[in-house]
C-alpha positions in Angstrom: 0.0 0.0 0.0 2.9 2.3 0.6 4.0 2.1 -3.0 0.5 3.1 -4.1 0.4 6.0 -1.7 3.6 7.3 -3.2 2.0 7.4 -6.6 -1.0 9.5 -5.6 0.5 13.0 -6.0 1.7 12.0 -9.5 -1.7 10.6 -10.5 -3.4 13.7 -9.3 -1.0 15.9 -11.2 -1.5 13.9 -14.4 -5.3 14.2 -14.1 -6.1 10.6 -14.7 -8.5 10.2 -11.8 -12.3 10.2 -12.4 -14.9 10.8 -9.6 -18.7 10.2 -9.6 -20.8 7.4 -10.9 -22.1 9.3 -13.9 -18.6 10.3 -15.0 -17.3 6.8 -14.6 -20.0 5.5 -16.9 -19.1 8.2 -19.5 -15.4 7.1 -19.6 -15.9 3.4 -18.8 -14.1 2.4 -22.0 -11.0 4.5 -21.1 -10.6 3.2 -17.5 -7.6 1.1 -16.5 -9.1 0.2 -13.2 -11.6 1.2 -10.4 -10.7 1.6 -6.7 -13.4 1.1 -4.1 -13.2 1.4 -0.4 -13.6 -1.4 2.1 -16.8 0.2 3.5 -18.6 0.3 0.1 -21.9 -1.5 0.4 -22.4 -4.9 -1.1 -25.2 -3.7 -3.4 -23.0 -1.0 -4.8 -20.1 -3.4 -5.3 -22.3 -5.9 -7.2 -23.5 -3.1 -9.6 -19.9 -2.1 -10.2 -18.7 -5.6 -10.9 -21.5 -6.2 -13.4 -21.3 -2.7 -15.1 -17.6 -2.3 -15.7 -15.2 -4.6 -17.5 -12.0 -3.2 -16.1 -10.3 -4.6 -12.9 -11.8 -3.5 -9.6 -9.5 -3.2 -6.5 -10.8 -2.9 -2.9 -8.7 -1.4 -0.1 -8.5 1.7 2.1 -11.4 3.6 3.6 -13.3 6.8 2.7 -11.1 8.7 5.1 -8.0 7.4 3.4 -9.2 8.6 0.0 -9.9 12.0 1.5 -6.4 12.1 3.0 -4.6 10.9 -0.2 -6.8 12.5 -2.9 -8.7 15.2 -1.2 -12.1 13.7 -2.1 -14.5 13.9 0.8 -17.1 11.1 1.2 -16.0 9.3 -1.9 -16.0 5.5 -2.0 -15.3 4.9 -5.7 -12.5 6.3 -7.9 -11.8 5.6 -11.6 -8.3 5.7 -13.1 -7.8 6.2 -16.8 -5.3 4.2 -18.8 -1.7 5.5 -18.4 1.7 4.2 -17.4 1.0 5.6 -13.9 -2.2 3.5 -13.8 -0.1 0.4 -14.7 2.2 1.1 -11.8 -0.7 1.7 -9.5 -2.3 -1.7 -10.4 1.0 -3.4 -9.7 1.1 -1.8 -6.3 -2.5 -2.9 -5.6 -1.9 -6.5 -7.0 -3.1 -8.2 -3.8 -6.3 -6.2 -3.6 -8.0 -7.1 -6.9 -11.5 -8.4 -6.6 -12.7 -11.4 -8.5 -16.2 -12.0 -9.6 -16.3 -14.7 -6.9 -15.6 -12.0 -4.3 -18.5 -9.9 -5.4 -20.8 -12.8 -4.5 -19.9 -12.5 -0.8 -22.5 -10.6 1.1 -21.4 -7.7 3.3 -22.0 -9.8 6.4 -21.3 -13.4 5.4 -22.6 -16.3 7.3 -19.7 -18.4 8.6 -19.3 -21.9 10.0 -16.1 -23.5 11.4 -15.3 -27.2 10.9 -13.2 -28.4 13.8 -13.3 -25.8 16.6 -11.6 -27.5 19.5 -8.0 -26.7 18.4 -6.8 -23.9 16.2 -10.4 -23.5 15.1 -11.4 -21.9 18.4 -9.1 -19.0 17.5 -10.6 -18.8 14.1 -14.0 -18.5 15.7 -12.8 -15.6 17.8 -11.3 -13.8 14.8 -14.4 -14.2 12.8 -16.4 -12.7 15.7 -14.1 -9.7 16.0 -14.4 -9.1 12.3 -18.2 -9.0 12.5 -19.1 -12.6 11.5 -19.7 -14.7 14.6 -19.8 -18.3 13.3 -23.4 -19.7 13.4 -22.2 -23.3 13.8 -19.3 -25.6 14.3 -18.7 -29.2 13.3 -17.2 -31.9 15.6 -16.4 -35.6 15.6 -19.0 -36.8 18.1 -22.0 -35.5 20.1 -19.9 -35.5 23.3 -17.0 -33.6 21.8 -19.3 -31.1 20.1 -21.1 -30.4 23.4 -17.7 -29.7 25.1 -16.5 -27.5 22.2 -19.7 -25.4 22.2 -19.5 -24.9 25.9 -15.8 -23.9 25.7 -16.5 -21.5 22.8 -19.4 -20.0 24.7 -16.9 -19.0 27.5 -14.1 -18.1 25.2 -15.7 -15.9 22.6 -19.5 -15.7 23.4 -20.4 -18.3 20.8 -24.1 -18.9 20.7 -24.5 -21.1 17.6 -25.1 -24.8 17.1 -22.9 -27.9 17.0 -23.1 -30.6 14.4 -21.5 -33.9 13.7 -22.7 -34.3 10.1 -21.3 -31.9 7.6 -24.2 -32.4 5.1 -26.7 -31.6 7.8 -24.8 -28.5 8.9 -24.6 -27.2 5.3 -28.3 -27.9 4.8 -29.5 -26.3 8.0 -27.1 -23.3 8.2 -26.7 -22.4 4.6 -23.3 -20.7 5.2 -21.6 -18.3 2.8 -18.1 -19.3 4.1 -16.9 -22.6 5.5 -13.7 -22.4 7.5 -12.0 -25.8 7.5 -9.9 -26.5 10.7 -10.1 -30.3 10.6 -7.1 -32.7 10.7 -5.2 -32.5 7.4 -6.4 -36.0 6.2 -9.9 -34.6 6.3 -9.3 -31.4 4.3 -9.9 -32.8 0.8 -13.4 -34.3 1.5 -14.5 -31.3 3.6 -13.4 -28.7 1.1 -14.9 -30.6 -1.8 -18.3 -31.0 0.0 -18.4 -27.3 0.9 -17.5 -26.1 -2.6 -20.0 -28.5 -4.1 -22.6 -27.0 -1.8 -21.8 -23.5 -3.2 -19.8 -22.2 -0.2 -16.6 -20.1 -0.2 -13.9 -22.0 1.6 -11.0 -21.0 3.8 -8.9 -24.1 4.7 -6.2 -24.5 7.3 -2.7 -25.5 6.1 -1.6 -27.8 4.6 -4.1 -27.6 1.7 -4.4 -31.4 1.6 -2.3 -34.1 3.3 -2.5 -37.8 4.2 0.7 -39.7 4.7 -1.1 -42.9 3.6 -1.5 -41.5 0.1 1.0 -41.2 -2.7 2.2 -37.6 -3.3 0.8 -37.6 -6.9 -2.6 -38.4 -5.5 -2.4 -35.5 -3.1 -1.4 -33.2 -6.0 -4.4 -34.5 -8.0 -6.7 -33.8 -5.0 -5.4 -30.2 -4.8 -5.9 -29.7 -8.5 -9.4 -31.1 -8.4 -10.4 -28.7 -5.5 -8.9 -25.7 -7.4 -10.8 -26.6 -10.5 -14.0 -27.1 -8.5 -13.6 -23.7 -6.9 -13.2 -22.2 -10.4 -16.2 -24.0 -11.8 -18.4 -23.0 -8.8 -17.0 -19.5 -8.9 -16.2 -19.6 -5.2 -13.3 -18.2 -3.3 -10.9 -20.8 -2.1 -8.0 -19.9 0.2 -5.5 -21.6 2.5 -4.4 -20.3 5.9 -0.7 -19.6 5.6 -0.9 -16.4 7.6 2.8 -15.8 7.6 2.3 -14.2 4.2 0.9 -11.3 6.2 4.0 -11.2 8.5 6.6 -11.5 5.8 5.0 -8.6 3.8 5.3 -6.5 6.9 8.9 -7.5 7.4 9.7 -6.8 3.8 8.2 -3.3 4.2 10.2 -2.7 7.3 13.4 -3.9 5.5 12.7 -1.6 2.6 12.4 1.4 5.0 15.8 0.7 6.4 17.7 -0.7 3.3 16.1 1.4 0.6 16.4 -0.3 -2.8 18.5 -3.1 -1.6 17.4 -6.5 -2.9 16.5 -9.3 -0.5 18.9 -12.1 -1.5 18.9 -14.2 1.7 15.9 -15.6 3.6 15.9 -17.7 6.7 12.8 -18.9 8.5 12.6 -20.6 11.9 9.5 -22.1 13.5 9.7 -24.1 16.7 6.6 -25.3 18.6 5.9 -27.8 21.4 5.9 -31.5 20.7 2.4 -32.1 22.2 3.1 -35.9 22.6 3.7 -36.3 18.8 6.1 -39.1 17.8 9.5 -38.0 16.3 8.5 -38.1 12.7 10.3 -35.3 10.8 7.8 -35.3 7.9 5.0 -34.5 10.4 7.0 -31.6 11.8 7.5 -30.3 8.2 3.8 -30.7 7.3 2.8 -28.8 10.5 5.2 -25.8 10.2 6.8 -25.6 6.8 3.8 -24.4 4.8 4.1 -21.0 6.6 7.7 -20.5 5.7 7.3 -21.9 2.2 4.6 -19.2 1.7 7.1 -16.6 2.8 9.5 -17.8 0.1 6.6 -17.7 -2.4 6.1 -14.0 -1.5 9.7 -13.0 -1.6 10.5 -14.9 -4.8 7.3 -13.7 -6.6 6.4 -17.3 -7.0 9.5 -18.4 -8.9 10.3 -22.1 -8.6 13.3 -23.1 -6.6 16.3 -24.7 -8.3 15.6 -28.2 -7.1 19.1 -29.4 -7.8 20.2 -27.0 -5.0 17.9 -28.6 -2.4 19.5 -29.9 0.7 17.3 -31.6 3.4 18.0 -32.7 6.9 15.3 -34.8 8.6 16.0 -36.2 12.1 13.5 -37.0 14.9 11.4 -33.9 15.4 13.7 -31.8 13.2 13.0 -30.9 9.5 15.3 -28.5 7.8 15.7 -27.5 4.1 18.0 -25.2 2.1 17.6 -24.2 -1.5 18.0 -21.4 -4.0 15.3 -19.6 -5.9 16.4 -18.0 -9.2 14.7 -14.6 -9.7 14.9 -13.4 -13.4 16.4 -10.0 -13.6 17.4 -10.1 -9.9 19.9 -11.9 -7.7 19.0 -15.4 -6.6 17.2 -15.8 -3.3 19.0 -18.1 -0.9 16.5 -19.8 1.4 17.0 -21.8 4.7 14.0 -23.2 6.6 14.2 -24.6 10.1 11.2 -26.4 11.7 11.4 -28.2 15.0 9.0 -29.7 17.6 10.5 -29.7 21.1 9.8 -30.3 24.8 12.6 -28.0 26.0 12.9 -24.2 26.0 12.5 -22.3 23.9 9.3 -24.1 22.9 8.0 -21.3 20.7 10.2 -19.5 18.2 8.8 -17.5 15.3 11.6 -15.8 13.3 12.0 -14.5 9.8 15.4 -13.3 8.6 16.0 -11.0 5.6 19.6 -10.4 4.6 20.8 -11.3 8.1 18.3 -9.1 9.9 16.2 -11.1 12.3 12.5 -10.3 12.7 11.0 -11.9 15.8 7.2 -12.4 15.4 5.7 -12.1 18.9 2.4 -11.1 20.3 0.7 -9.4 23.2 -2.8 -8.6 24.5 -4.0 -5.1 24.2 -6.0 -3.2 26.8 -9.1 -4.9 25.7 -7.6 -8.4 25.9 -7.3 -8.8 22.1 -4.2 -10.6 20.9 -2.0 -8.4 18.6 1.1 -9.1 16.6 4.4 -7.4 17.5 7.4 -7.6 15.2 10.8 -6.9 16.8 13.9 -6.3 14.6 17.2 -4.5 14.8 15.4 -1.5 13.5 12.8 -1.4 16.3 9.4 -2.9 16.8 6.0 -2.5 15.2 2.6 -3.6 16.4 -0.1 -4.8 14.0 -3.3 -6.9 14.2 -2.7 -10.6 14.6 -1.7 -12.1 11.2 -4.4 -14.7 11.3 -6.9 -11.9 12.0 -5.5 -10.0 9.0 -5.9 -13.1 6.7 -9.5 -13.7 7.9 -10.3 -10.0 7.4 -9.0 -10.2 3.9 -11.0 -13.3 3.1 -14.2 -11.8 4.5 -13.7 -8.8 2.2 -13.2 -11.1 -0.8 -9.4 -11.1 -1.0 -7.5 -14.4 -0.9 -4.0 -14.1 0.4 -3.0 -17.7 -0.5 -4.7 -18.2 -3.8 -5.5 -21.7 -5.2 -2.5 -21.4 -7.5 -0.2 -20.5 -4.7 -1.7 -23.2 -2.5 -1.0 -25.9 -5.1 2.6 -24.6 -5.4 3.0 -24.5 -1.7 1.8 -28.1 -1.5 4.1 -29.2 -4.3 7.1 -27.6 -2.6 6.2 -29.2 0.8 5.9 -32.7 -0.8 9.2 -32.3 -2.8 11.1 -31.7 0.5 9.4 -34.6 2.2 10.3 -36.9 -0.7 13.9 -35.8 -0.6 14.0 -36.1 3.2 12.6 -39.7 3.1 14.8 -40.8 0.1 
């Protein structure tokens, strides 16, 4: 967003900005793109998406447009074609709305599948973003009863509990299904939800079952992506570290200027929680987050797989490789994942060109968990990265797109195959 804001005075001076619905209709064939605010009504957004063929981007608020452009009370701006508009669209790349996003109501109805583990935090973030889940899915009547009671105390949940997904979808008619089930259940749950016409946000990994061949897992992922496309529904995966690495990259840019990021290291350590020492399980649990960081920093360029080095041992799973970056220096990558019962049990670090960014958190004065990033250049406080990802999805933006999710899965499986060779 900083890059876009830097362009605003030049776009104003060039006179390429159009304001007002009537004026936009007059110049619709000359528009490069339309920018709408996050607080634009769903009805107005639907009309825009059907009336204009140019790309539509959603970000900022009316107050931001007033600050940047001087237009008071405006929620829609048009930008005529020009080199500046091309630069602006590149800066807004992650904010483009799809036709699928336009089908999301302003207050989507949400359900969470699996809410006794990480799913309980998802429930709370949906609540804080204005969509308290209407229902949760569990494995048995007894477990569902316990989960509902726990959620009631944790985040004020007042919805229903189900043990049958088909019944939940039939009774609740959700707009969004948030899948927080064990990985081996992701494929079936996501497929059922998409088939029912729901938008789906799925916990990482996208799909995984260590009893299945890797080619079958890739085929499952491809099938789900194609189903989402056919159904015209949003499909995203929860690799929330994409939010953190973008913030770290921004901080790095403020300090290093135009210096290229040529070296990345990611370290994630978490408690064992009675899991057996199977390095592939550690990798599946933690690596998708750090692989997503590499995807962001490398602009999705494939690693040189001949450079891959893997070390699997007990609860430890490490990988090192190089990502060629056309027109730029290669990105050297090192990923460390570890489950442990000794201190420190929780390490969340990203390193850019030797500068370490510790990803921590704290509770604010209202008891809401926030993210804090500490680096050699100081610290910054931001909303929790999972909350940011859920906020984006609720607004129709997918941070880990189906294409990125398939690539993330492929990279994860390639490292496992090398580690088990």
